N, C-alpha and C positions, 0 to 999 in steps of 0.2 A: 266713425268713433274711431281715435288715437289708440294705439297700442306702442308700450314702449318694451323693447326686447331685443337686446344685441344676439340673442340665440336664432330668431326668425326671421332676420334680415339676412341676405348671404354678405360674405365677408367684403366683397369690393363694392357694396351699395352703402347708403345712409337711411333709404327707406324702399320701400315698397308697399304697392297698393294690390290689396287682394278683397275685392267687393265683399261685405261692405267697409272693411278695416283699412285703415293707413297703419303700416306698422315702422316705427322709428327705432333706429339703433340706440338713441342717446334721448334723455328726455330734454335736455336743451334745444333740441333739434324743431321742438312742437312750436317754437316761440320765432322759426326762420319760416318768415311768410313767402319768399319764393319759394322753398321746397315745399309748404304747404300747400302751395297755390299750382303748384307743379303735379303733386299728388292728386289734388281734386279735380286737374284736367283729366287724370286718367279715370278718377272714378266716374265721371260723367260721360267719357269713352265706353265705359262698361257698361253701363246703364244701356247706352244707345243700342247698343251690341247684346243687349241681354245677358250679360256675364259670360255665359259658358261659349258663345261664338267669337268673343273679344279673347278669350285664351287659344282657342283654336286659332283663331287667324293671326294672332301675335305668334305665336310658335311657327306657323306657316313662314310667315312673313321673316321671323329671325332666320330661318331654316335655309331662305332663299338670298337673304342678305348675307349670310354667311358664305354662303356659295360665291355670291357676287363680290364679297371684300375679303375674304380668306382670314379673316383676324376677328375675333369675340366681340371686343370692344366696340368696333368699326361697324359691326353689324347691328349690334344694338342700337347704335346713336342712329343708325339708318332707317330703323321700323319706323314707320308712318306715327305711330302713336307717340314716339320719344321724340320725333322732330316736332309734332305739334307743341309738346308739353314744354320741350326746352327752348323753343320760341318764344312762347308765350307765357313762361312760367314768372317773367319778371313785371307781366300787366295784370296788376291785382284785379283788374276788373272783368279782366278775359271771359270769365266762366258767366258772368253776367250778358254778355254780348254775342257769345260763342254761338254759332250756328250749329245746327241739327249734323250729323258725319262730318264735322270741319275736318277731321284726319284725312280723309277720303283727297284731300286737296295737297297732302303730303306724300301721297304713294309714288 
């Protein structure tokens, strides 16, 4: 389910996925197929890790990457979940062929 709210999406971002919702900052982003595919990849990752463990793992990996890279955005970009989503976001058929726990190969 897609929710449009500029107040629920952090300032630096245009979309965020918190199972089972995709929050977008602006209505017109809903028609952005690449962005929507990116967020759907995150939904699949969250389902595979049974939601709560996804967030735990995401935060732990972010903190490790922050120590490693010492820059917030660089740490965010290097989280395995984000690396998979950014690399595959333009492949609009990726979700159909994606293997279970594919994010692991991005660790």
